[in-house]
C-alpha positions, 0 to 999 in steps of 0.5 A: 541452621536456626529450627524456628517453626518445626511444623514447617520442617518436612523429612523423609523417614527413609533417610538418614537426617543430620540437622546442625542446631545453632546454639548461640551467636555473639558478636565477641567484643571486650565485655564479652563474657567469657562464661557464655562463650564456655558454656555454649562450646559445652552445650554444643559439644553435649548436644553434638556428641563431641562436635561443633560447627563455628561459622564466622561471617564472611568465612569458611566454617570450622569443625572441631572434635573432642574425639580422636577422628577426622572431622570430614570423613569421620575416621576415628583413632583410638586414643594415644597410650604407651601401648598404642607405641608397642608391638607386643600389644594388640592396640599397636601391633600391626593385625596383618603380622601381629606385631612380628614384622615379617611372614612366612612366604614361599620363596622361589628360589627354594622352589626351584633350588637346580635350575639345570633340571627340567620340570619333569626332572624335578626341577619343582623340589616340592613335587619331586617326589616318588609314587603316584603323587610325583607321576600326578604332578608330571603330567600337570607340569607337560600340561601346562607347558603344552598348553602355554607353548613350552616344552617340559624337557628343557632345563629350566634356565632355558625358559623365559621369565614369564614361562617360569612365572606361569609355572611358579604362580599360574596364570589366572586359574588357566584351564589345562588338560591333564593326561594321566596314566594310573599305575594300572596303565589306564589313562585319564583325561580332564579339564582343570584349574592350574593355580600356580606352585607357589599358590597352592603352597601357600593354600595348603598351608593355611588350611591344613591342620597337619603339623607335619604337612606345615613342616613341609612346605616351611622348608620352602619358605622363608621370612619376608617382611610384612606387606602391611607395615613393611617390617615396621610391626605397628599399625598406621595409628601408631607410625602417623605420631611423629616426633620432630618429623620421625616415628617411633620405628624410625627412632628406634632404627638409629644406632645407640650413637645415632640415637644419643644424636637424636635426644639432642637434635630433639631437645634443641628443637622444643619450645620452652612450654614443650620442655617442660614436659619432655625434659625428664623424659629426654634426660631418661633416654639419654642417660640410658643410651650413655650407659650403652654407648660407654661399653662399647654398643654404639654401634647396635641399633635400637631395635635389634632383637635379643636374639640377634645379639653376641652373649658378650653384647647381651651381657654389656646391655644387662651391665649398663642397666646395672650402672644406671640402677645406681646400686652400691654394695653389690656382687656382680659376676660377668662370665666372659664379657669380651667375648665378641670385643676387638682389642680396640674396645676392651678399655671401654668395658673395662673403664665400666667394669672399674666405675662399677667397683669405684661405685662401692660394688665387688665385680668377678669376672671369669676371663681369659682375655689379657687385656682383662687380666692385666687390668684386674686388682686381684687374679685368682688361677685355677688349673693347673689342668682341665676337668679331672686335672684341674680344680685347684687353686695355683696362683693368687695376687695381683698380675705381677705375683701371678705372671711370676708363679712358676706353676701357673699356665696362665702366668707363664702366657702372661710373662711371655715365658710361654708363647703361641708363635708365629708360623715359620711360613704362610701358604699360598694357598691353592690358587683358587678362590671364591669371590663375593660380588656387591655385599651390601647387607645390613652395613655392608658398603657393596664391597667385593671380597676374594676368598682364597681357598687351600689356606687358614684365613681370617675375617677380622675387624672392630665389633659390628664391622659387617664380619658376621653378616658377610662370611654367614648372611651371605656367604654360608647362606649362599654356599649352603644353597648350592652344595647342600640344599640350604632354605635360607635366604642369603643376605643381598649381594650381586654374586659368588663366583668359584662355588664349583671349587668347594663339595662341601660347607661346614659350619663349625659354631658353639651351639650344643652337640645335642639338647638332651642328656642322651647325646653325648661326645661318643654319640656324636663323634660315632665312637660309640657306635664300634663300642657297642659292636665290639661289646657285642662280640665278646663271649658272655654277649654272644652266648646270650644272643645280645645284638649291638642294640643291647648295649645302647640306652635309646632303646628298650632291651639294655637300657635300665627301664625306670628312667628309660637309659637317663640314669636320672629321674625328674621329679616334679615339685609343681610350684618349685622347680623340678628336681633331678635325682639319679635313677634308684634302680640303675643308680645313673649308670643307665644299663639294667644288670644284665647288660651290665654283666657284659665286661671287657676287661672287667669293665662295663659299658656303663664303666666306659662311658664313665672314662675320660677320653684320655683314660679310653684311649689307652684301654681301646689302644689295639681297636684302631676304629675306636682309638681314630676317633679318640685320638682327634677329641685328645689331639683338640684339647679335651682328652678330660672329658668323660665319653658319656659326659650329657651334651648339656653340661658342655661349655659352648667351647667344648662343643665346638671342639668335639665337633672339629674332632668328627670332622677331623675323623672323617675322610678329607676331601681336600675340597671343603670348607670351615667356617668358625665364628670366634672359636676362641670363646671360653679358651685358654691360651693353652686351648687356643694352642690346641685348637690352632693345631686342629686348625692347621692339620684341618689345612694341611689336609688340603681343606679351607679354614675361615674363621671371624676372630678378635683373638691376636694369637690366632690372627697373626696364626693365619694365613690370609686375612681380610679386614673389615671397618674401619668402625662399627655400625654405618662407620664399617661395612668397607673393605680396609685391607687383605693380606698377609698378617704382615700385610695387614700390620702395615695398614695405619687406619687398620686397628686390628693392624696397630694391634697385629703389629705388637703381637707379631713384634720381632717375629714380623719376617715371616716368608710366603711359601713358594 
């Protein structure tokens, strides 16, 4: 309003008042001076602290603001900048989950794992402990059951959902009368509020300062999508910014292939003025996505976390970065880039490496893949064996020259002089199976899959078709919950039947057998225990009163105290990387002088740890407890590794075979299911043949083995194949075919089947065992 007489203006000083000041009145005509309008607007914004109102005769007022705020309610937004869209920055991250997208919450399925138990029999796992605490919780459960008219002595599965929810979540701080009998025979009664198992655990987890208590409660917690951002990781202001109807998390949730289409759609939608702004940005995005697409990663979503990428996928992402850099004269070294890659996708990776070469670079690839070796310009073959049996250049030249070299084991497999044969017959299985119904986690399309038991099974399909999701996220996690009290929540599915046919599930992956140099093949396989016991029975040890612990480098007594049994000393170099040097006292032998004076046929305990498996097998041939464990290490092709070789120096393939040998040395139950994810990673043709012999032994003992594999030599040796596809990402997730390798080879729409047809060749006539 226009203020003309300030004396007549009476305002209540006890209240806030907002006064409109009329800055200007004007009629817009053709001769109206632009400067007057500009000056009026500037004055109004200055006096109104960034807000002005324009009133037009006969129309509603319009409010304008130069601030990032709603003119109606005044809610302000921070200035939009790149960090607004980063969940790694506090300016963009969801304030509830700090940008993680998930929170740890107590999972009811982990709190009650066995619904055939009653409340008083320990169905509530966090409260099923011994001692006075268990008695107190039992009294509490009995009081809750009495108050709500149900029995705490019947199996939980017989209770109604409402009754189970009262136990888990309470009933609004319901007062219950607890009668608790102490160990001295006294009985106390008092009223207390029952908050529920899950609120109790959540409160204790939130309030405690004890890492031990937190760790214990975390055993019953699972990751759940954040309720504030629903897993989007960003604050609402960032998610409210849309480009062609999509926010940034919706865009990054697309696969690489879908992202390319989105960029094209955006470019087609923008006006000429908008394209001036967005042109360079869209070109940059399009170029980077094309690099990723060209190396076979079109099925990977842009928002996928790095830890979920396989080694090969992560390596190919780095390759795409290098291609985009446009550098020349660079030496690139790639260690097995075909890891996790189906033969159908090999040509795309080979094409990418060829492009790097043609740009003027040198590319060196450490690889066992047949197609990659055949595409190489020059091959250097090392051998002839592994470990101390290798280290020599056996053959060099192009693929034809290596194939013609009689001394090259690689050349023998490439030329066909040596080959991994197809088995003479396929096992029929034991007639039992485990069935997954309605699998729909990630890209799985609600499929029903049956896994026959008692045979060597294989899950195949192109990279990203849903194999790991089916086998590990759904099958393994559910079986682990049922038979091993696993706490990981399985992927989305309807039901898994047939679990009663197995009593154990073992996941044999390529993770290290130990995180420190103290772990080694001898300790992991259990061979070191009988070795130490043998040394403790020697006359010299008995005279001195040495026990088996004296020959352990992990405890005081026989170990070198200067390095505490590690054999080396780590020297801190302040601003430089730490340096590891052999211990000056024990010279890397780990033991003190007294322990090393006890010898078996002139060999001390340190000498034994320095032996290879093959040497140790001859040395301990007459000691059956030791020999049986060493034989399994030799059988899996690890005769060259040393008993005391630190676990940190073993490759992924070697670690996996050490685990396999440990399982082989155990007494077979005949009802164990072994799961292996691409066990041929890092293995040569000869190593694959040794691995196959071990897997067949596991099955011959009555167990079941299920592989996820791209290697055709292993696929053609399977008794039963489950093929997923046909493509990757949202183009996959369907059950294409199942049956013997010969059956799969006849399925035209299966990429695996087409390659398998060539691998089987004339050997395709294989019978099924009666």
